[in-house]
C-alpha positions in Angstrom: 23.8 -8.3 -2.6 24.6 -11.9 -1.3 21.5 -13.7 -2.7 18.3 -13.5 -4.3 15.2 -14.2 -3.2 12.9 -16.7 -4.5 9.7 -16.0 -6.4 7.7 -17.9 -3.6 8.8 -15.2 -0.9 5.7 -13.8 0.7 6.5 -12.7 4.1 8.9 -10.1 6.0 9.3 -11.6 9.2 12.3 -8.8 10.1 11.9 -5.4 9.7 14.8 -3.3 8.1 16.9 -3.0 11.0 19.3 0.1 9.8 23.2 0.0 11.2 24.8 3.2 10.1 24.5 2.4 6.4 24.1 -1.0 6.4 20.0 -2.4 5.8 19.4 -6.2 6.7 16.5 -8.0 5.8 15.3 -11.4 7.1 12.5 -12.9 4.9 10.7 -16.8 5.0 9.8 -18.4 2.0 6.8 -21.1 1.4 9.2 -23.9 3.2 10.3 -22.1 6.1 14.0 -21.3 5.1 14.6 -18.0 6.2 17.0 -15.7 3.9 19.5 -12.9 4.8 19.9 -9.8 2.9 22.4 -7.3 3.1 21.9 -3.4 1.1 25.3 -1.7 1.7 24.3 2.3 1.0 26.9 4.1 -0.7 25.6 7.7 -0.2 28.6 8.8 1.5 31.0 7.1 -0.5 29.2 8.5 -3.4 29.5 12.1 -2.4 33.1 11.7 -1.8 33.9 10.3 -5.0 32.0 13.4 -6.9 33.5 15.8 -4.7 36.8 14.5 -5.6 36.3 14.0 -9.0 34.8 18.0 -9.4 38.0 19.0 -7.7 40.3 17.3 -10.5 38.2 18.5 -13.2 38.3 22.0 -11.9 42.6 21.5 -11.4 42.6 20.4 -14.5 40.9 23.1 -16.3 42.7 26.1 -14.4 46.0 24.3 -15.6 45.1 23.8 -19.2 43.6 27.6 -19.0 46.9 28.9 -17.7 49.0 26.8 -19.9 47.1 28.3 -23.0 47.2 31.8 -21.6 50.9 31.4 -21.4 51.5 30.7 -24.6 48.9 33.4 -26.1 51.3 36.0 -24.6 54.2 34.5 -25.4 53.3 34.7 -28.9 51.2 37.7 -29.1 52.5 41.7 -28.9 50.3 44.2 -27.4 48.5 45.1 -31.2 47.3 41.5 -31.1 49.7 40.9 -33.5 52.6 37.9 -34.1 56.3 38.9 -33.4 58.2 36.4 -31.6 61.5 37.1 -32.7 62.5 40.6 -31.2 61.6 44.2 -31.9 60.6 45.1 -35.8 62.6 48.0 -37.7 60.6 50.0 -41.1 64.1 50.6 -42.6 66.1 47.4 -42.7 65.9 45.2 -46.0 66.3 41.4 -45.2 67.4 38.7 -48.0 66.6 35.4 -45.8 68.9 33.5 -47.6 71.8 35.5 -47.0 73.9 33.4 -44.8 76.1 36.5 -43.8 73.9 37.8 -41.9 74.4 38.0 -37.9 71.7 36.7 -35.3 71.0 40.3 -34.7 70.2 40.8 -38.3 67.7 37.7 -38.2 65.9 39.5 -35.1 65.3 42.9 -35.9 65.4 42.7 -39.9 62.3 40.7 -40.6 59.5 43.1 -41.8 59.1 46.0 -43.6 56.9 46.7 -42.1 55.1 44.2 -40.0 51.4 43.5 -40.4 48.4 46.2 -40.3 45.6 45.1 -37.6 42.0 45.4 -39.1 38.9 46.5 -37.7 36.8 43.8 -36.2 33.2 43.3 -36.7 30.5 42.9 -33.9 28.1 40.9 -35.9 28.5 37.3 -35.0 26.1 36.2 -38.0 28.6 34.5 -39.9 26.5 35.4 -43.6 27.8 39.2 -42.9 31.3 38.3 -41.8 34.7 39.0 -44.0 36.1 36.2 -45.7 39.2 36.5 -43.2 37.0 36.2 -40.2 36.3 32.7 -40.9 38.2 30.0 -39.7 37.9 28.6 -43.1 39.8 29.3 -46.3 37.4 31.4 -49.0 35.8 29.1 -51.5 36.6 31.7 -54.3 40.2 30.4 -54.3 41.9 26.9 -54.3 45.5 26.4 -52.9 47.1 23.9 -55.7 50.4 23.8 -54.7 53.1 25.0 -52.0 56.5 25.1 -53.4 58.3 25.7 -49.6 62.1 26.5 -49.1 63.9 27.0 -45.4 66.7 27.9 -44.3 67.8 26.7 -40.8 71.2 27.5 -39.3 71.6 25.9 -35.7 74.9 27.6 -34.9 73.5 30.8 -34.9 71.1 31.6 -31.3 68.5 34.7 -31.4 64.8 34.8 -30.9 65.1 35.4 -27.1 67.6 32.7 -26.8 66.4 30.1 -29.4 67.4 29.3 -33.2 65.6 30.9 -36.0 64.9 30.1 -39.4 64.3 31.7 -42.2 62.5 31.0 -46.0 60.4 31.4 -48.6 57.1 30.0 -50.3 54.9 30.2 -53.8 51.5 29.0 -53.4 50.3 28.1 -56.4 46.6 29.3 -56.6 43.6 28.5 -58.7 40.5 31.1 -58.8 37.2 29.3 -58.8 35.1 32.6 -58.4 35.4 36.0 -59.5 37.1 37.9 -56.2 40.2 40.4 -55.4 41.2 38.6 -51.8 43.7 36.2 -51.6 44.3 34.6 -47.8 45.6 31.9 -46.5 46.6 30.6 -43.2 49.7 31.6 -41.3 51.1 31.2 -37.6 54.2 32.1 -35.7 56.0 33.5 -38.8 56.7 37.1 -39.6 56.1 37.8 -43.0 58.7 40.2 -44.8 55.6 42.5 -46.5 57.6 44.0 -49.3 58.5 40.6 -50.7 54.6 39.3 -51.2 54.0 39.3 -54.9 50.9 37.8 -57.2 51.8 37.1 -60.7 50.0 35.3 -62.9 51.0 31.4 -64.0 50.9 31.5 -67.5 51.8 34.8 -68.8 54.1 35.5 -65.4 52.9 39.4 -65.3 53.0 40.9 -62.0 49.8 41.7 -60.6 49.2 45.0 -58.2 48.4 44.5 -54.7 46.5 47.2 -53.2 47.1 46.4 -49.3 47.9 43.3 -47.0 47.2 42.5 -43.7 47.4 39.8 -41.1 44.1 38.8 -39.2 45.1 37.2 -35.7 41.7 36.1 -34.9 41.5 33.4 -37.3 45.7 33.3 -38.2 45.2 34.2 -41.6 47.1 36.6 -44.1 45.2 38.4 -46.6 46.1 40.3 -49.9 43.9 42.5 -51.6 44.5 43.1 -55.2 43.9 46.4 -56.9 41.7 44.6 -59.7 39.4 41.5 -59.7 41.0 37.8 -60.4 38.8 36.0 -62.6 37.3 32.5 -62.6 39.8 29.8 -64.1 42.7 32.2 -63.3 46.1 30.8 -62.1 47.9 33.0 -60.0 51.2 32.5 -57.9 51.5 33.8 -54.6 54.9 34.3 -52.8 56.8 35.9 -50.0 59.9 35.7 -47.6 59.5 35.0 -43.8 61.4 34.3 -41.1 60.2 32.7 -37.4 61.6 30.7 -34.3 62.7 27.4 -33.8 60.4 26.5 -30.5 62.1 24.8 -27.8 58.5 22.4 -27.4 56.5 20.4 -29.5 55.1 22.7 -31.4 55.4 23.6 -34.8 59.5 23.8 -36.1 61.0 22.8 -33.0 64.5 21.6 -31.7 65.1 18.9 -29.5 68.3 17.1 -28.1 68.8 13.7 -26.9 72.2 12.6 -24.6 74.3 9.4 -25.9 75.2 6.5 -24.3 78.5 8.1 -23.3 76.6 11.0 -22.2 77.4 13.2 -24.9 74.1 15.6 -25.6 73.6 16.2 -29.4 
C-alpha cells in the first residue's frame, strides 16, 4: 500500500476497479484532495509459494527416509540383530588383543554365539514393558565407571573392505534396588558372549549368569543373573567386543586428507 488515508476521509468517489490482480481505490477527503490507493492481491503468488514449499518438504522427507532405511539395512541382518562384520561362527574363540590375528579371523571369529533375540511384547503400556523394552536404563542399577580398551589396526582390511577394531570394557555398577537384570546400551558392536562376566567388586567373586541377549529395538544388551543382586552391592560387568570402523561420520570412523603436495594420508 502506497499511502495511508487520513482519518477524515468520508467518501469513496471511485468504486473498486479490478484489473487482473490489482485493486484501485480513489477516495476524497474534506479538503477535496483525491488519494489513490493500490492493493496488490497475492493470492496467485501465495498459492505458488505454498505448492513449492510443500513439494520441497515432501522431497526432503523422502530423502531422509531413504537414507535412514538404507543405513538400518546396512547394519541389521535378517533376524533383526546387529551384524556388520561378516558371518558368525560358533566354534572359534577370539582373543581381541591377539595381534597375530588375520583380517579373516577378525571378521569371522567374533561371537560364540552372537546375540539371541527375544519376543516383543504386544502391549504399548509402559507400565507393562520389560526393562529392556524401555529406552532409558533401568533405575535399579547405575553405571559409575567405564574402563575401555581399544585395539585398532589400520593396515588390515576386513568388514567388507573397511577396517575393524577390537576391545574390552569393564563397567563398574552400583545396585540401587534388588534386581537380577543388568542392561547397557550397545550399538554396531559384536559382543563375544562367552567373555561376558559379572563379579563383585570388593570380593572379586564371580557371579553366575543365567542368560544374555541383545534387544535391537532399544539397542540394549541384557544380562540376566542366576541370583538377585542386593541393594548397595557394587559389581563389575565386563566383556570383549569387535566392530567396524565406519566410512562415514558415525561412531568410530576413518577419514583421510590430502596434503599440499597431493599425497593422501
